[in-house]
N, C-alpha and C positions, 0 to 999 in steps of 0.2 A: 223224754222231753219234759221240760220244767213247767209247772203250773203254780200260781200263787192265788190265794183267796183273800179278798178284802171285803169284810162285812162287819157291821157293828154287833151282830147276833152271834155270840160265841157258840151256842148250841147248833146253829145252822152251819157254822164253819166245821164243827166236829162231824156233822152228818155228811157234809160234802167230802171231807177227808176220807171217811169210811167208804163213801161211794167210789172214790178214786182207787182205794185199795182193792175193793171188790172188782172194779173194772180191770185193774192191773193183773189180778189172778186169772180172770176170764181170758184176757189177752194171752197170758202165759200158757194157759191150757190149750188155747187155739193155735199155739206155735208162733205167735207174733213176737218179733225181736223186742227185747227189753228196751232198747234205745228208741223204739217206735211207739212206746206207750208212755202215758203221763205219770209223773210222781209229784207230790206236793212239796215244793221247796220252802214254803213258809206262808204265814198268814198275817194279816193286820186288821185292827179293829177300827181304824179311821183312815181318811183319805191321805193325810199327810204322811203317816207311817207307811201306808200302802205305796205312795210314790217313791219313798226311799227304798222300800223293799224291791220294787220293780227296777230301780236304777242299779241296785246291788246284784240281783239275781238274773236280770235280763231274761225273763221267762218267755216261753213260747205261747203260753195261755194265761190270761187273767180272768178269774171268775169274780165278779164284783157287783155290789149293790149300788144304786144311784143315791140312796139316802145314807150319806156318810158324814160323821162329824168332822170338824176342822177343815176338811176340803171335800166339797161335794163331788158326787160321781161325774156329773157333766163337766165340771171344772177340771177334775183329774184327767178325764179323757182328752179335753182340749190341750192340756199341758203336755200329755204324752204325744199327741199328734204333732204339736208344734216342734217337739224335739225328735220327730221322726222315729219314735219307738215303734217297732214292727210287731209287737205282741198282738196275738188274736185276743178278742174280748168276748166273753159270754156274760151278759147282764142277767142277774137274778134279783128281782125287786118286787116290793109291794106297791111301788109308785105306778099309778094308773093314768097319770097325766100324759095325754097323747103328745103334747108339745115336747115333753122331756124324752119320750120314746123316739119322736122324730129327730130330735137333736142327736141322740145317741146313735141312731142309724146313720145319720149324715157324717158322724165322726168315725164310721167304719167298723162298727161292731159286727160280730158274726151271728149272734142270736140274742133274742130278748125274751126272757121267760118270767112269768109272774109267779110270785110265791102264793101259796105253798107249792114247791116244785116236786113233781113225782120223780122218784128215783129212775124208773125206766125211761122217762122222757129225757132226764138229765144225761143218762148214759148214752142215749141215741144222739143227743146234741154233741157230746164230747167226742164220740166216734166220728161224727161228720167233720168236726173241726180237725181231729187227728188226721183223717184222710186228706183233708184240704192242705194241711201243713206238709204232709208227705209229698203230695203232688207239687206243691210250691218248691220244696227242696229239690225234687227231681228236676224240675224246670230250671231252677237256679243253677244246678250242677251242669245242665246241658246248655244253659244260656250264656256261653262264653263268647268272646269276640271271635275266636277261631271257628266255633260252631256256627255262629251267625253267618260268616262269609262262606263256610263250607256248605251251609244250607242254601245260600244264594246260588252257589255254583251248581249244586245238584238239583235245584228247582224245588227243594223241600220246603223252603220258606216263601210265602207269598205275603210280603209286608203289607199290613193294613194299618189303620189308625192306632189300634191297640198295640201292635208290634212296635211302631215308631215310639209310642209312649213308653214302652218298656225299655227300649234302648236309650231313650232320653233320660229316664229316671236312673238307670243302672250305670250307663257309660257316658252320658252327656252328649250324645249325638243321635242323629237318625240317618237312615239310609237314603233319605231324600236330599241330604246335604251334599255339597261337592266333595270329591275325594281325588286321590292320585294313586297310580299303581306303577311299580317297577317290576318288570318281568325278566327272568333269566332263563333262557333255553339252553340246556346242556347236552341234548342229543344222546349219543351213545355213552357219554361219560356220566349220565345222570345219577345212576346208583352209586358210583364211586365218589362223585364230587359233591353230592347234594348236602352232606353234613357240613363240609367246609363252607359252601355257599350260604347255607342257612345261618351259620355262626356270624359270617360277615354282615349279612343283612340285618340280623338281630342287633348286632353291635352298632350298626349305623342308626337304627331307630332309637336305641337307648342313649347313645352318646350325643345325639342331637335333639333329645327330648321330643321325639315325634310320636304321636298317637297312632300306632300302626301295629300290624301283625304280619307274620311270615307264614305262608301256607305252601304246600307242595301239591302239584297235580301230576301224579305219576304217569298217567296215560298219555299226557302231553310232554312229559319229560321237562317240566317247567317248575320253577319256584316263582312266587311273587310276593312282594311286600306292598300291602295296601295301606295307605295313610287315610284314615277315616274321619279325622277330626282336626279342625284348625289347619286345613291345607293351605300352604303358603306358596303354592305354584312355583314361581321362578326361583325362590330361595331353596325350596326342597329339591327341585330339579338340579340346581347347581351342585348341591351336596352329593347327589347320586352320580352326576356327570363327572365332577372333578375328583371325587374321592372313591366312591363305592365301585363304580364300573372299572376304573384302572386297577384297584386293589383285587377285584375278582379276576381280571385279565392276567395278573402275575401269580395269583394263588391257585388258579385252576388250569390244568393242562388240557389240551385238545380243543374240541369245538365248543363254541358258546356264542350267544347273541343276546344283547341287552336292549330292552325297549322301555319307553316311558310314555305315559298318557295321563291327561287330566280327564276326570269324569265329572259331568254335570251333576249326576246323582251317584253316590257310592254304591247304591243297590244295583247299578247297571254293570257290576263287575264281570258277570258272565259274558255279556255282549261285548264288553271291551276286550277281555282276554281272547275271545273268539276272533275279534278283528285283528288284534296284535299277532295272533298265531297265523292268520292269513297273510300278514305282511312280513313274516319271518324271512322269506327268501331275499328281500331287499337288503338284508345284512351283507350280501355279496358285494354291495357297492360301498360298504363302509369298512373302516379298519377294525381289526379284532378288538373287542372291548369298548368300542365307541357306543355311546348311549343314543339310541335312535328314537325319534318321535314321529307320529304320523305326519305332522306338518313338515318334518325334515324330508320325508319321502315325497310329499306333494310338491316341495320346492325344487326337487331335482329336475333339471332340464334335459330329459333323455332325448336321444335322437335314434333314428332307425339304424340298425346294425347291418352293414353291407357284408354279405357273405364273401369270405376270402377264397374265391374260386382258384386263383393261381396257387395259393398255399395248399389247397386241396389236391391239386395235381401233383405237387411235390411230395406230399405225404403218401399218396397212392404209389408213386414211383419208388419211394423209400421202402414201403411195405413189400412191394413186389421184389425189390432187390435185397430184402432181408437186412436192411441197414438200420439197426436199432437205434444208433446214436442220432441219425438224421430224423428218424421218427420223433424222438424226444425233442429235437430242435424245432421241428414243425409245431409241436404242441406248445413249446415255450413261446414261439412267435405268435401263436393263436392267443395264448394267455396274455401276451403283451397288448394285443389288439383289444381284448376285453377290458384291460385295466387303463388303457389310454383314453377311452371315451366313456360317456355315461349312457349305458344301454339298460334296457329293462332285463331283469333276471330271466324272464321267460324267453326272450330272444337269445340271450347268452347260452342258455341250456339247449335250446333248439339248434343253435349253430354248432355247439360242441357235439351233440349227438349225431347230427348230419355229418360232421367232419370225421367222427370216429367210424361211422358206418362206411365212409368212403375209404378210410385206411384199411378197414376190414375187407372191403371189396378188392383193394389192391393186393392184399395178402392172399386172398382166395384164388387169384389168378395162377398161383404156383403151389398152393397148399390146400389141404382139406381141414376145415375147422369142425371139431367135434364137441364144442362147448357153447352151442347157440343159446341154451337156456341161461347159462351163467352170464353171457354177454347181454342178454335182455335184462337180467337183474342189474347189471352195472348201469345200463342206460336208465332203468327205472330209478336207481339211486341218484343219478344226476338230476332227473326230473324233480325229485323231492328234496334236493340239497338246499341247505341253509347257509353252509359255510364252504369256503374253498378247500378246507381240510377234507370234507366229505367228497367233493368233486375229485380232489387229488387221489384219495383212496380208491374211488371207483375207477379212475383212469389207470391207476397202478395195477388193479386187478385185471382190467380189460387188456392192458398191454402184456400182463403176465400170462394171459390166456393164449397169446400168440407164442409160437414155439420158441424155445430158448435159443435156437439157431439164429434168430434175428439179432442177437446181441454178440455174435461171434466177431472176432477181429483176427487179422492175419497174425500169425505167430503163435496163436493158441494151440495149434497142433503140436508144437514143440514141448508143451507143458505136460506134466503127468495128469491123468484124469482128475485126481483130487484137486490139484492146484488150479487146473483149467476151470473146474466147477466153481471154485472159490473166486476166481477172477471174474467170471461171468456174473456171479451173484453181486460182486461189488459194483460192476457196471450197471446192473439193474437197480440196485437198492442203495447206492452211495448217498443219494439225496433223501434217504429215509432214515439215516442214522444207523446203518447196519454196523454190528460190532463183531469182533473176533469170536466172542463167546457164542453169539447167535449162529454164526457161520459154521463153527466147529460142531455145534449141536445138530444143525441140519445135515451135516456131512458125516455124522456119527464117528468123529475122531476127537482126540483131546485138543485143547487149545494149544498146549506146548508143541505137540507134533505138527499141527497145521501151521503154527507160526514159524517153526524152524524150516519146514519144507517150502513154505511160501517164500521166505527170504532167500533160501538156497536157489530156487528156480527163477525167481523174478528179479532178485537183486535189491528188492525193497521190502520193508516190513508191511504187515497188513494195514495198520493204522496210517502209515505213511502213504500207502496206495489209495486208501479212501480219501485222505486229504488231497492227494494229487487230483483225483477225479473231481472233487468238489471245487478246487481252485480253477481247473479247466472250465467247469460249468459256469462258475461265477464270471470268469473272463468273457465267456461266450454271451452271457446274459447282459453284461455291461456294454459289450460292443454292439450286439444285435437287437437289444430292446431298450425301452425307456422305463423299465420297472424301477421302483424305489428299492432302497436297500433292505427294508423289512420284508418286501415281497420276494426279493432275491434270496434272502436268508431262509424264508419259508420253503422255497423251491429247492434249496440245496441242503436241507436237513439241519439248519441252525435255528435254535429257538430265540437266540439273542443276536440282533444285527450288529451290536457293538462288538461282541465276541467274534463274529464272522469277520468284521473289519480288521480286528487285531490279528487274527490268523492269516488273513490275506496279506497284510503288510509284512508279517514275518516271512512269508513265502516269496513275495514279489518286491518288497522294499518300498511299496507305496500303498496308500489307502485306496479303496475301491473307487471313490469319486475322482481321485487324482488319476487313476488308471483310465477311467472313462474319458476324462478331458484330454488325456494324452493321445488317445486313438481317434478322437473326433476332430 
């Protein structure tokens, strides 16, 4: 650390320099890092030269007298403080004027020592200042924007008057001021997608000159961008709604949910994130990538969900009859009911669990289920679901726990065991994007062999068969539900509804909406 000496007495300067050298050796013998001890970078015999020396060297410590020629000590201190010079100051002087001492103290000096100065006392004062500087540097290193908000989240920081003053001086804001927060929940994709998400959020902040930072909450599988200064509410919200959320939706695969909230006090970030986390399940009522605010949820006019007793009877009969395709149709009709009205997520989940338990009861009339624990896990997943992707995965596992015989069709017995298994897998997973490679891998054969045998016995290629079942399912959903094209695409294994429409037209000669109009 640098020190400079400003004193009109050259002999005193030499004594102080020798004391610093002695102190440096003592520190070295004590194992103190060289960077953590003082060395004299220069000296000056008057206030004017001392000021220029300080500007040039930017020292950590100034040892100075108050009685200086050309520019007095008090005037020099005032000039330094006006220019926000952060050097610590140790005054060594013969000036006994209490008024001068008071002025020096008010200008933020660290110690005031009357000459003649005893070497032991001087060393003690220097060590105290050195420790103070080290503590300040440690605090400076820790006192970053990220650490401030991490501290708020962990409860480590309890902002008080001094804390607010520090943030105001260093960053130009306090935690008492309004702020905004964008949160992104990634669920099971969190570890794989968080770097991509972080980059997009950081770019949004920098490209729009927003004073904010991006943090990750691993335990909640969430990232958030907090805007802590000059919050522009509607303008900032529109940036994230129109640009950031849609970009995240196309850049991130799988489940996600986006939320936005205004904060009366930026320091309330933990309470706000806790509330947004509680509201996550309302994402089920919005399209993927749509930016949701608490006021958007409050404005929803939800209505009671009438349980579909008639549809429950149908699914129980289908389960008892081992009619896998009819079971799926019942679930698609149930899904259509959910998406046709505005119902609370809690009621939707309760209805779905009850419906599934009824299907299970129907299946139990003719079969024994040995996977009760896994079924309970599926139902628990539905209870905690935030996206339809999660619900769909839970339902696929649930249906998969029912015996494979549920997905049999007449004619399967004429196929070889290998091709019969491949066909049954297509029927079960065509709406999940199953591929020839995955199927061959599960059946422990090569892709080439499965492909040739499949076409030889069924008359159609593997991919052609997958597409056939998808088209049949799309037609079924267009005829029997009011689902939107993006919802139908999601249910039939297409990530892009436009691509689904193109494939549908290639197979049928008309677009999906044209087909729907023609049959109604």
